[in-house]
C-alpha positions in Angstrom: 39.7 34.7 -33.1 36.9 33.8 -35.6 36.6 36.7 -38.1 34.3 37.7 -41.0 35.9 40.0 -43.8 34.9 41.5 -47.1 37.0 39.3 -49.5 39.6 40.7 -51.9 37.4 39.5 -54.7 34.6 41.9 -53.7 37.1 44.8 -52.3 40.5 44.1 -54.0 42.0 47.2 -52.2 42.0 45.5 -49.0 42.6 46.9 -45.3 44.5 50.3 -45.7 47.2 49.3 -43.0 48.0 45.8 -44.8 46.6 45.8 -48.3 47.4 42.1 -48.8 44.7 41.4 -46.0 40.9 41.5 -46.9 38.9 44.2 -45.1 37.9 43.2 -41.8 34.2 43.4 -40.5 33.3 41.1 -37.6 35.4 38.9 -35.3 34.4 36.8 -32.2 36.6 36.0 -29.6 36.8 34.2 -26.0 38.6 36.4 -23.6 39.5 35.5 -20.0 36.4 37.0 -18.5 34.0 37.6 -21.6 33.2 36.9 -25.0 34.2 39.9 -27.3 32.2 40.6 -30.3 34.1 43.2 -32.4 31.8 44.8 -35.1 33.5 47.4 -37.3 30.5 49.1 -38.3 29.7 49.9 -34.8 33.0 51.6 -34.6 32.6 53.6 -37.7 29.0 54.2 -37.9 27.7 56.8 -35.1 23.9 55.9 -36.1 24.5 52.1 -35.8 26.1 52.7 -32.3 23.2 55.1 -31.2 20.5 52.3 -32.6 22.5 49.5 -30.7 22.7 51.3 -27.5 19.2 52.2 -27.4 17.9 48.6 -28.3 20.2 46.8 -26.1 18.7 47.6 -22.7 15.2 46.1 -24.4 16.8 42.6 -25.0 19.1 42.1 -21.7 18.9 42.2 -18.2 22.4 43.6 -17.4 24.1 46.8 -18.4 25.7 47.3 -21.8 29.7 46.9 -21.5 31.1 48.2 -24.9 34.2 49.5 -25.9 34.9 51.1 -29.5 34.1 48.3 -31.7 33.9 45.6 -28.8 30.7 44.4 -27.1 31.6 42.3 -24.1 29.2 39.5 -23.3 30.0 38.3 -19.7 26.7 36.0 -19.1 26.1 33.2 -21.3 22.6 33.1 -20.5 22.1 36.9 -21.1 23.4 37.1 -24.8 20.9 38.9 -27.0 21.1 36.6 -29.9 18.2 38.2 -31.7 19.6 41.7 -31.3 23.0 40.4 -32.5 21.6 39.0 -35.7 19.8 42.3 -36.3 22.8 44.2 -35.7 24.8 42.3 -38.3 21.8 42.2 -40.9 21.9 46.3 -40.5 25.3 46.6 -42.3 25.5 45.2 -45.9 28.8 44.6 -47.6 28.2 47.7 -49.7 27.5 49.8 -46.6 30.6 48.7 -44.9 32.7 49.5 -47.7 31.4 53.1 -48.0 31.6 53.6 -44.4 35.1 52.4 -44.5 36.3 54.5 -47.3 34.7 57.6 -46.0 36.3 57.0 -42.3 40.0 56.5 -44.1 39.7 59.6 -46.4 39.1 62.0 -43.2 
């Protein structure tokens, strides 16, 4: 699975479960029946998931299939690339670190 992380040079604390690993942010994996895009910001930021679920129907013909952090893309010809790019741009490294730290302090 291709993954993007916050490097330890930026966030030395790393992932709280395994601190020697960098903080995960986004992963893309080819599953048996779909491509899974795992965006941790969607899992941790309620306003972001609300924005995404409202915008998705404007960019895709088919119903959104989504779990907590996983967006399941089942049809290659209906992947909303522009919307996914905008989703990635919405969460800066600083915003993700702040949301992550807020979530683990609970």
